[in-house]
Every structure is written in structure tokens, then in C-alpha cells.
C-alpha positions in Angstrom: 0.1 0.1 0.0 1.6 3.4 -1.2 1.6 5.9 1.3 2.5 9.8 1.6 2.7 12.8 4.2 1.4 16.1 2.9 1.8 19.0 5.4 -0.9 21.9 4.4 -3.0 19.4 3.1 -6.6 21.0 4.1 -6.4 23.9 1.1 -5.4 25.8 -2.2 -2.3 23.4 -3.4 -1.4 21.0 -0.6 -5.7 20.1 -0.4 -5.4 19.6 -4.4 -2.3 17.5 -4.2 -3.8 15.5 -1.8 -6.9 14.9 -4.2 -5.0 13.6 -6.7 -3.0 11.4 -4.5 -6.0 10.0 -2.9 -7.4 9.4 -6.8 -4.1 7.4 -7.3 -4.6 4.9 -4.5 -2.2 6.3 -1.6 -3.2 6.7 2.2 -2.4 10.2 3.2 -1.1 11.5 6.2 -2.0 15.2 5.8 -1.6 18.1 8.3 -3.1 21.5 9.0 -3.8 23.3 12.2 -7.6 23.0 11.6 -8.8 20.2 13.4 -12.4 20.2 12.0 -11.0 21.5 8.1 -9.0 18.4 8.6 -11.5 15.9 9.5 -13.9 17.5 6.7 -11.2 16.8 4.1 -10.2 13.4 5.2 -13.6 12.5 4.4 -13.2 14.0 1.3 -10.0 12.2 0.4 -11.4 8.8 1.5 -14.3 9.5 -1.0 -11.7 10.5 -3.7 -10.5 6.8 -3.0 -7.5 6.6 -0.3 -7.5 3.4 1.4 -6.6 5.4 4.7 -6.3 9.0 6.0 -4.4 10.0 9.0 -5.2 13.6 9.9 -2.7 15.6 12.6 -3.8 19.0 13.5 -0.6 20.5 14.4 1.3 24.1 14.0 4.8 24.1 12.4 5.3 27.2 14.3 5.7 24.9 17.3 8.6 23.2 17.5 7.5 19.6 18.3 5.1 19.8 15.2 7.4 17.6 13.0 8.4 14.9 15.2 4.3 14.7 15.9 3.5 14.4 12.3 6.5 12.3 11.7 6.1 10.2 14.3 1.3 9.4 13.5 2.4 8.7 9.9 5.0 6.1 10.8 2.5 4.5 13.7 0.0 4.1 11.0 2.0 3.2 7.5 5.7 2.1 8.7 7.2 3.5 5.7 6.9 6.5 3.3 6.2 6.6 -0.9 6.0 10.3 -1.1 6.3 13.4 1.0 4.6 16.9 0.1 6.4 19.5 1.8 3.3 21.9 1.1 2.7 24.3 4.4 4.0 27.3 4.5 2.9 31.2 5.5 3.5 33.9 3.2 3.6 37.3 4.9 5.2 40.6 2.9 6.8 43.7 4.5 10.1 45.5 3.0 13.7 44.8 4.9 13.4 48.3 6.9 10.7 47.5 8.6 9.7 43.9 8.7 9.0 43.0 13.0 12.2 39.8 14.3 9.0 38.7 15.5 7.1 37.6 12.1 11.1 37.1 10.7 11.0 34.1 13.3 7.6 32.7 12.7 8.2 33.0 8.8 11.7 30.7 8.9 10.2 28.3 11.5 6.7 27.1 9.4 9.0 27.5 5.7 12.0 26.4 6.0 12.5 24.7 9.8 9.9 22.9 10.1 9.7 21.4 6.5 13.8 20.8 7.3 12.7 18.5 10.6 9.8 16.8 8.5 12.5 15.8 5.7 14.8 15.1 8.3 12.3 12.6 10.3 10.6 11.1 7.2 14.3 9.7 5.6 14.4 6.5 7.4 10.6 6.4 6.1 11.6 6.5 2.6 14.1 4.7 2.7 11.9 1.9 3.5 9.4 2.9 0.4 12.3 2.7 -1.4 12.9 -0.9 -0.6 9.4 -1.5 -1.2 9.5 0.2 -4.5 12.7 0.2 -5.9 11.7 1.6 -9.4 10.1 3.8 -8.4 11.8 4.6 -6.0 10.2 7.8 -2.9 9.7 11.0 -3.9 9.8 14.6 -1.9 7.7 17.2 -4.1 8.5 20.5 -2.6 6.6 23.6 -3.0 8.7 26.9 -3.1 7.8 29.9 -5.3 8.8 32.1 -8.2 10.3 34.5 -5.0 13.0 32.1 -4.1 14.0 31.9 -7.9 13.6 36.5 -8.5 13.5 38.7 -5.9 10.5 40.9 -5.5 10.0 44.4 -3.2 8.5 43.1 0.1 9.0 39.2 -0.2 12.8 39.5 0.9 12.1 36.8 3.8 9.9 35.0 2.0 11.7 34.8 -0.9 14.7 33.8 1.3 12.8 30.9 3.0 11.8 29.6 -0.4 15.0 29.8 -2.1 16.8 28.0 0.9 13.9 25.1 0.1 14.9 25.1 -3.3 18.7 24.4 -1.9 17.9 21.9 0.6 16.1 19.8 -2.3 19.0 20.0 -4.6 20.9 18.7 -1.5 18.2 16.0 -1.0 19.0 14.7 -4.3 22.9 15.0 -4.2 23.0 12.7 -0.7 19.7 10.5 -1.3 19.0 10.3 -4.9 21.3 7.6 -6.0 19.6 6.0 -3.1 16.4 6.0 -4.6 15.0 9.0 -2.8 14.7 11.9 -5.3 13.1 15.5 -4.5 11.4 18.2 -6.8 10.7 21.9 -5.7 7.9 23.4 -7.7 8.6 27.1 -7.7 5.2 28.7 -9.5 4.4 32.6 -10.1 1.1 33.6 -8.3 -1.4 31.0 -7.7 -4.8 31.2 -7.7 -5.5 30.4 -3.8 -6.0 32.5 -0.3 -2.6 33.0 0.3 -2.4 35.4 -3.1 -5.6 37.5 -2.1 -3.2 40.2 -0.8 -2.3 41.0 -4.0 -5.5 40.2 -6.1 -6.9 43.7 -6.3 -3.3 44.0 -8.8 -3.2 40.8 -10.4 -6.7 39.6 -10.7 -7.4 36.1 -9.9 -8.7 35.0 -13.9 -4.3 35.9 -14.4 -3.2 33.5 -11.9 -1.8 30.1 -12.5 -4.4 27.7 -11.5 -4.3 25.0 -8.7 -5.0 22.2 -11.4 -1.7 23.2 -13.2 0.0 22.5 -10.1 -1.4 19.2 -8.6 -0.7 18.4 -12.6 2.9 18.8 -12.3 3.4 17.1 -8.9 1.3 14.2 -10.2 4.2 13.6 -13.5 6.7 13.8 -10.4 4.8 11.1 -8.8 5.1 8.3 -11.6 8.7 9.1 -12.8 10.9 6.2 -12.0 13.6 6.1 -9.3 16.6 6.5 -12.4 15.0 10.1 -13.2 15.6 13.5 -11.0 13.7 16.6 -11.6 15.3 19.1 -9.7 12.8 21.9 -9.8 10.0 23.2 -11.9 9.6 27.3 -12.5 6.2 28.3 -13.5 5.0 31.7 -14.7 2.1 33.2 -15.3 1.3 33.5 -19.1 2.0 36.8 -20.4 4.1 37.8 -17.0 7.8 37.4 -18.0 10.3 36.3 -15.6 9.7 36.9 -11.8 6.2 37.0 -11.7 
């Protein structure tokens, strides 16, 4: 039985990827802060085809959250075929005025927690490789165009996403020869509630669709262990690079 862990799986891109994985027959562990939302999403994932769904309500700003999440998956499934690092916070602010308390939370949620989840998951991913050496185990990390091209007001957010790009490429240097490969997806603005703050300037109907990102993730999941795609950069039509 294939299993996957998806952080931030209750809405937006994370929910879209989790739904597709359910349709592909994965059992799932999904995380988010809101337990009520998770329960509702779990019902939908089961209806979509997931043999089993485990939910973990957790705030990734808490230092013990990563341990609890991976322990729950290990207890339920014993191995892991895919890890989707999707949870994150997106806050804007200039370098001159950015509050350090917000800096700490952004760094914790967008980089420290994903690093810890990944680190704790590697033994489970290695077991996934043992069970399916031809397919291997996949790590998909949602980065951002802001981690590739700088944008005023997104210094801290962009820095955390650049760190995720580097983390995934280092994972490939260390583990892809053993069957664990990582792919970062770095899109421009996607039509989710995380982008609501800029929809007065960038209309929602010009943003990348969640379904486009889901299709890319699904394609990565189908690759053999011989193929590694370190990053996928997705721009908005007509916007050019960095938008």
C-alpha cells in the first residue's frame, strides 16, 4: 500500500495534490492547524479513493510539531512513498520595517519545520524505496517564484523559499542515488487564498491554477527512480520571469 505525508493538506495546493494522490490510491497523512477542517477534508479524500487517511492537527511554528507529524505517519504506515512539503506562511514587508517576531515565525514554518519533517521522514522514505525500488520515493516541495527571482516586499518569504530550493537539491545530491529524489515546484502567483493580498493588482483569473501545479506534482510521482527533476519553475502567462 502506497502512503504519503502532505503538510498543509486542508486547502489550496496541498489539498489539490492530496486529492490527486487519493485518486492514485495513496493512503495519506495530512496536516493543518484546524482539526475541524482536517476532518472534513479526510472524508473527501476517502471518497476520492484513499484507502486510509490519518489527520494530525499541528501548527508548524511549534517546535515539536514535526516530530508528532512524522511519528503519526510511521505508526500508521511504517514506511513512506512520498512526502509533500506544502505548508507555509506568506507575509510581505520591506527589509527596513519587517518585524523580527514575524521573521522568526516565517523562518520556522517555511524552512525549519519542513527541514525537520524531511529529516525525520528519511528512514521511512528509505523503507519506501526498499518496497518499490523501481519507483523510488519522492519528495515534492512547494517553493515559489520569489525564491528564484527577487520581488520587493518579499525578502523574508523569498529567502525561505530559496532555502527550500537549495534543500531539495542537496537532498538529491545525498539521496537520489539511493532512490529518494526531490523536486521543488516554484510557481508565480497561484489562485489561492494566500494570494488574496495582491488580487487587486493581479486579477485571480490571470493567476496560475491550482490544477496546473497538481498536474506537475502527479507527473513527478510517476517518474522512475532513475529520473530526477530538481526544480520546476512556473510563470504566469504573459507575465515573464519573476511574476
